[in-house]
DRENDREN-28745 format. One record per residue (C-alpha): x, y, z. Coordinates in steps of 0.25 Angstrom, whole numbers, padded with zeros to 4 digits, always signed. Layout:
N
XYZ;...
end
This chain:
584
+0417+0381+0490;+0423+0375+0478;+0437+0369+0477;+0446+0375+0488;+0461+0374+0488;+0467+0368+0501;+0480+0365+0506;+0479+0351+0503;+0470+0349+0491;+0456+0355+0487;+0443+0357+0495;+0430+0356+0488;+0416+0362+0493;+0403+0362+0485;+0389+0364+0487;+0379+0353+0483;+0368+0353+0493;+0360+0341+0487;+0372+0332+0484;+0373+0319+0491;+0388+0318+0488;+0398+0327+0481;+0413+0323+0477;+0423+0331+0470;+0429+0325+0458;+0441+0330+0450;+0454+0326+0443;+0461+0326+0457;+0452+0313+0460;+0451+0308+0446;+0436+0313+0446;+0433+0302+0457;+0419+0304+0462;+0423+0297+0475;+0437+0302+0478;+0432+0316+0485;+0418+0316+0491;+0414+0330+0497;+0408+0330+0511;+0395+0336+0514;+0395+0349+0521;+0383+0358+0527;+0375+0365+0517;+0376+0356+0505;+0392+0358+0503;+0402+0347+0501;+0417+0348+0504;+0429+0340+0502;+0444+0341+0503;+0452+0335+0491;+0467+0333+0494;+0472+0330+0480;+0464+0341+0472;+0472+0352+0467;+0471+0365+0459;+0468+0362+0444;+0460+0350+0447;+0447+0348+0440;+0435+0344+0448;+0420+0343+0450;+0410+0339+0460;+0402+0326+0459;+0388+0328+0466;+0379+0317+0469;+0364+0320+0471;+0356+0307+0471;+0357+0301+0457;+0365+0313+0452;+0380+0314+0451;+0384+0328+0447;+0397+0332+0443;+0398+0347+0446;+0409+0358+0445;+0412+0366+0457;+0403+0378+0458;+0414+0386+0464;+0425+0381+0454;+0434+0392+0451;+0439+0385+0438;+0432+0376+0428;+0438+0368+0416;+0426+0374+0408;+0411+0376+0411;+0408+0361+0410;+0421+0356+0415;+0427+0354+0429;+0430+0363+0440;+0445+0366+0442;+0451+0368+0456;+0457+0382+0455;+0468+0389+0463;+0463+0403+0467;+0477+0407+0470;+0482+0418+0460;+0493+0429+0459;+0485+0442+0459;+0499+0449+0459;+0495+0458+0470;+0481+0462+0464;+0475+0473+0472;+0466+0480+0462;+0455+0489+0466;+0443+0493+0457;+0443+0508+0455;+0431+0516+0461;+0418+0513+0454;+0417+0527+0449;+0430+0525+0442;+0427+0511+0435;+0427+0509+0420;+0423+0494+0417;+0426+0486+0404;+0417+0474+0403;+0424+0463+0395;+0421+0448+0392;+0434+0439+0393;+0430+0430+0382;+0429+0442+0371;+0438+0452+0377;+0451+0448+0370;+0449+0436+0361;+0450+0433+0346;+0438+0429+0339;+0434+0415+0337;+0443+0409+0348;+0442+0406+0362;+0436+0416+0372;+0446+0427+0377;+0453+0424+0391;+0457+0432+0403;+0471+0432+0398;+0465+0439+0385;+0458+0449+0393;+0471+0452+0401;+0477+0456+0388;+0467+0467+0385;+0468+0473+0399;+0478+0484+0394;+0467+0488+0384;+0457+0490+0396;+0468+0497+0404;+0471+0507+0393;+0456+0509+0391;+0455+0513+0405;+0444+0503+0411;+0447+0499+0425;+0438+0487+0426;+0434+0476+0418;+0420+0469+0419;+0422+0454+0415;+0410+0447+0409;+0408+0434+0417;+0420+0424+0418;+0413+0413+0426;+0414+0399+0419;+0403+0399+0408;+0399+0389+0398;+0408+0388+0386;+0419+0398+0382;+0411+0409+0376;+0401+0417+0385;+0398+0430+0390;+0400+0424+0404;+0385+0425+0409;+0383+0410+0410;+0392+0406+0422;+0394+0391+0423;+0404+0391+0434;+0403+0403+0443;+0416+0402+0450;+0425+0397+0438;+0431+0407+0428;+0429+0404+0413;+0439+0394+0409;+0440+0399+0395;+0443+0413+0400;+0455+0408+0408;+0449+0403+0421;+0451+0408+0435;+0465+0412+0434;+0463+0419+0421;+0453+0428+0428;+0462+0431+0439;+0473+0435+0429;+0463+0444+0422;+0459+0451+0434;+0473+0453+0439;+0478+0459+0426;+0466+0468+0425;+0469+0473+0439;+0484+0475+0435;+0478+0484+0423;+0470+0492+0433;+0457+0485+0429;+0447+0479+0438;+0439+0467+0435;+0424+0466+0437;+0418+0452+0434;+0404+0449+0429;+0397+0438+0437;+0384+0431+0434;+0375+0427+0446;+0361+0429+0440;+0362+0415+0434;+0372+0404+0432;+0375+0396+0419;+0366+0392+0413;+0375+0383+0404;+0386+0374+0410;+0380+0377+0424;+0387+0367+0434;+0378+0373+0445;+0365+0368+0439;+0359+0358+0448;+0373+0357+0454;+0370+0346+0465;+0359+0339+0458;+0347+0347+0465;+0337+0356+0458;+0323+0360+0457;+0314+0363+0445;+0325+0358+0436;+0333+0370+0439;+0348+0373+0444;+0349+0367+0458;+0356+0373+0470;+0363+0385+0464;+0350+0390+0457;+0336+0394+0459;+0327+0382+0456;+0314+0389+0453;+0309+0401+0445;+0320+0410+0451;+0331+0402+0442;+0326+0409+0429;+0336+0419+0423;+0337+0424+0409;+0349+0414+0408;+0343+0402+0413;+0337+0396+0426;+0350+0397+0433;+0349+0408+0443;+0357+0405+0456;+0349+0404+0468;+0352+0417+0476;+0344+0412+0488;+0353+0400+0491;+0364+0403+0500;+0374+0394+0493;+0371+0400+0480;+0373+0414+0485;+0386+0410+0491;+0390+0404+0478;+0388+0417+0470;+0394+0425+0482;+0406+0417+0482;+0408+0418+0467;+0407+0434+0467;+0417+0435+0478;+0426+0425+0471;+0428+0434+0459;+0432+0446+0468;+0441+0438+0478;+0447+0427+0469;+0448+0435+0456;+0450+0449+0461;+0439+0455+0452;+0434+0469+0456;+0419+0467+0454;+0407+0459+0449;+0397+0462+0439;+0385+0454+0442;+0377+0450+0429;+0362+0453+0428;+0359+0455+0443;+0345+0457+0439;+0343+0442+0438;+0350+0440+0452;+0340+0450+0459;+0328+0445+0450;+0323+0432+0445;+0318+0441+0433;+0316+0455+0432;+0305+0459+0443;+0306+0446+0451;+0316+0449+0462;+0326+0438+0468;+0329+0444+0482;+0340+0434+0484;+0348+0438+0472;+0348+0452+0476;+0353+0448+0490;+0364+0440+0484;+0368+0452+0476;+0369+0460+0489;+0377+0450+0496;+0387+0449+0484;+0389+0464+0484;+0390+0465+0499;+0401+0454+0499;+0408+0460+0488;+0408+0474+0493;+0412+0470+0507;+0423+0460+0503;+0428+0468+0491;+0426+0483+0492;+0428+0490+0479;+0424+0479+0470;+0411+0481+0462;+0399+0473+0459;+0391+0477+0446;+0377+0472+0443;+0371+0470+0430;+0356+0472+0433;+0352+0483+0422;+0339+0486+0429;+0345+0500+0434;+0341+0495+0449;+0349+0504+0459;+0347+0494+0469;+0358+0485+0463;+0369+0495+0467;+0363+0500+0479;+0370+0495+0492;+0366+0482+0498;+0363+0489+0512;+0352+0497+0505;+0346+0485+0498;+0354+0486+0485;+0362+0474+0479;+0375+0482+0481;+0381+0481+0467;+0391+0492+0465;+0386+0495+0451;+0377+0490+0440;+0376+0491+0425;+0367+0502+0421;+0357+0499+0410;+0353+0514+0412;+0365+0518+0406;+0369+0508+0395;+0355+0507+0388;+0352+0522+0386;+0367+0525+0382;+0367+0514+0372;+0354+0519+0366;+0359+0533+0365;+0372+0529+0357;+0366+0518+0349;+0354+0525+0343;+0356+0529+0328;+0347+0541+0329;+0351+0553+0337;+0336+0555+0340;+0335+0542+0347;+0345+0546+0358;+0341+0551+0372;+0350+0560+0379;+0340+0559+0391;+0343+0544+0391;+0358+0546+0390;+0357+0556+0402;+0349+0546+0411;+0360+0536+0408;+0371+0545+0411;+0365+0549+0424;+0359+0536+0430;+0365+0530+0443;+0361+0520+0454;+0359+0525+0468;+0365+0538+0464;+0379+0532+0460;+0382+0531+0446;+0393+0522+0449;+0383+0511+0452;+0381+0509+0437;+0390+0504+0426;+0388+0512+0413;+0391+0506+0399;+0386+0506+0384;+0391+0492+0382;+0391+0479+0390;+0391+0464+0386;+0376+0465+0388;+0374+0478+0380;+0382+0473+0368;+0375+0459+0366;+0361+0452+0366;+0356+0460+0354;+0364+0473+0357;+0378+0477+0352;+0390+0485+0355;+0386+0500+0355;+0394+0503+0342;+0387+0491+0335;+0373+0496+0340;+0376+0510+0334;+0380+0504+0321;+0378+0489+0319;+0385+0489+0305;+0397+0497+0310;+0400+0498+0325;+0412+0506+0322;+0406+0518+0314;+0406+0532+0318;+0393+0531+0325;+0396+0519+0332;+0410+0525+0337;+0404+0538+0341;+0391+0534+0349;+0398+0521+0355;+0409+0530+0360;+0398+0540+0365;+0392+0529+0373;+0406+0526+0380;+0407+0541+0383;+0394+0541+0390;+0398+0528+0398;+0411+0534+0403;+0405+0548+0406;+0393+0543+0414;+0393+0541+0429;+0394+0526+0431;+0404+0515+0429;+0407+0514+0414;+0409+0501+0407;+0414+0496+0393;+0412+0483+0387;+0423+0476+0379;+0427+0482+0366;+0418+0494+0368;+0430+0503+0368;+0434+0499+0354;+0420+0499+0347;+0417+0484+0348;+0405+0481+0340;+0395+0470+0339;+0390+0463+0351;+0396+0455+0362;+0398+0440+0360;+0406+0431+0369;+0413+0425+0357;+0417+0437+0350;+0429+0445+0356;+0430+0459+0355;+0438+0465+0343;+0451+0471+0349;+0455+0476+0335;+0444+0487+0338;+0453+0492+0349;+0463+0496+0339;+0453+0501+0328;+0446+0509+0337;+0457+0514+0347;+0451+0528+0347;+0438+0523+0352;+0446+0515+0363;+0453+0528+0366;+0439+0535+0368;+0436+0525+0378;+0449+0526+0385;+0447+0541+0385;+0433+0540+0391;+0438+0531+0402;+0449+0540+0405;+0440+0551+0407;+0430+0542+0415;+0441+0539+0425;+0447+0553+0425;+0460+0548+0420;+0463+0563+0416;+0459+0569+0429;+0449+0578+0423;+0436+0569+0422;+0434+0565+0436;+0419+0568+0435;+0417+0555+0426;+0421+0547+0439;+0410+0554+0447;+0395+0552+0449;+0390+0565+0444;+0383+0567+0431;+0375+0579+0426;+0369+0578+0412;+0366+0592+0410;+0364+0594+0396;+0355+0585+0388;+0351+0589+0373;+0342+0577+0369;+0339+0583+0355;+0354+0584+0351;+0358+0571+0359;+0368+0579+0368;+0371+0579+0383;+0381+0584+0392;+0384+0579+0407;+0393+0583+0418;+0401+0572+0426;+0408+0575+0439;+0413+0569+0452;+0416+0581+0461;+0416+0591+0450;+0426+0602+0446;+0439+0602+0436;+0444+0588+0433;+0430+0582+0438;+0419+0588+0430;+0416+0581+0416;+0406+0586+0406;+0402+0576+0395;+0395+0580+0382;+0388+0569+0374;+0383+0571+0360;+0374+0559+0355;+0370+0565+0342;+0375+0565+0328;+0377+0580+0328;+0389+0588+0333;+0386+0599+0343;+0394+0612+0341;+0396+0623+0352;+0385+0616+0360;+0383+0622+0374;+0383+0613+0386;+0384+0616+0401;+0397+0614+0409;+0399+0613+0424;+0410+0623+0425;+0417+0634+0417;+0430+0633+0410;+0437+0624+0400;+0432+0610+0399;+0441+0600+0392;+0436+0590+0382;+0442+0577+0387;+0435+0568+0377;+0428+0570+0364;+0423+0556+0359;+0422+0562+0345;+0437+0564+0345;+0443+0558+0332;+0454+0551+0340;+0444+0541+0345;+0439+0538+0331;+0442+0543+0317;+0427+0542+0315;+0425+0553+0324;+0424+0568+0320;+0433+0574+0330;+0423+0585+0333;+0430+0597+0338;+0425+0596+0353;+0434+0603+0362;+0436+0609+0376;+0426+0619+0380;+0425+0631+0389;+0413+0632+0398;+0408+0646+0402;+0399+0650+0414;+0385+0650+0410;+0374+0640+0415;+0370+0629+0404;+0364+0616+0406;+0363+0618+0421;+0378+0620+0422;+0386+0633+0425;+0394+0633+0412;+0393+0630+0398;+0402+0627+0385;+0401+0625+0370;+0404+0611+0366;+0405+0604+0352;+0403+0589+0351;+0403+0579+0340;+0392+0569+0337;+0390+0557+0346;+0401+0563+0355;+0405+0563+0370;+0413+0575+0375;+0419+0575+0389;+0424+0588+0396;+0432+0590+0408;+0438+0601+0416;+0452+0601+0422;
end
């Protein structure tokens, strides 16, 4: 489909089942409507070989349907001049420099969500580009993340957008650097040891600058034509532009798009936007063909590209999303977990200690899908959670000063819970240096904060190092197991044990104080006797001069049952603090 490079020229194929004729026009034939007609093939497809067409030429299809003469961009165009411009014949050949990157096991993933347009840019200018983002990869490598989740980069209307309004599904956003820019970004990320997970939008198309709308002139009820439902099933929260998941050619179109990112661009996974509106017309009204499409996509991806991940944003805590297809599930590898983010944000944002629930925090930490915690992505900030009426966690804590003591302490505490909970942890761009306010596609993150709050950046780096067992003594944080064994709701304190197989170098004990009061010589259980090293104290003054540097330290656990564990120790912990203990 689309423009196909051949030994002599370029072939073109397009699906337009209601057309009476189709021709390809471009600067290779002076935009002549007569020079290069396409021949009709079975199933409503049209095809032509054009000997004098070449890479870099701009082109369109002229579709005739009765009195209608429609100029359309190729739905499979890999490159466009802009969202309302022309298709460009693209050469898929690219020097990948021997790229053979493999994504880490999912229990060792640390994801960083970023938006190309705002990740590295100056205020008031043009959007950031893939090249700008490449310049910041060393920062991510030092931070310790090993995968980036890139918000959608399919060509959208205008230059500034979140990306969830795809106008041309197969083309890479021209203002970001187009298809070669994306390939260069993926190659550079892999060279830094960082995988790339791409956000894709299949629950709706457009709705603006939507070239697919009434593509070949046919439609019903004034709706979208061959690529869309033409009845009540077309309705989505973003317009009447839901693709027709029951039509084979449309299913193939979406399938081809998903596989293109993995094959041609070497991306390591796909995050599918709001799958609720693929499997439902609206909540409570099922769309079975949307469910079966998701199953087909996940089966194809797992068979063709083992080790790549697919992530659903569904937010309905439905374990069938991540259940295997052979058991009737949709087959996603993981899903964003609303059962984690909402209670954790509520716990750290509340101004009054009496408003926090340790029971809700316990449940958020312990939740899993299909008894596998790595089927969920856990986070306290994402593009959705820091916009649309909600702000970054520091700004939610103190809207007047997102960098004050409480904002620093409690946002850091949220990060501590993200990186010690079983699940795939995720950060949102700038979170590691206390970016405040809310997310906007035309306001870049403030990289000066990376220097001003370098101690907080170090805290995130230390948390990630422990999460990935970089020191060889915290393997339990890569494991599935958690036991929240101490819960003191009146005093807002809990403790939990994390382990993989157990034993020295594996067992991890985490103590969390979500109150304004320090605790001195506080007794908690420990899973084994002996010395437990304090590997992280989020109140350390090295992380921030605003912190108290409370004298927490290593502890000695003695035999004697406490909290249902065989040993116990006395600990001291500062207000709004996370302590992480390991045993060598």
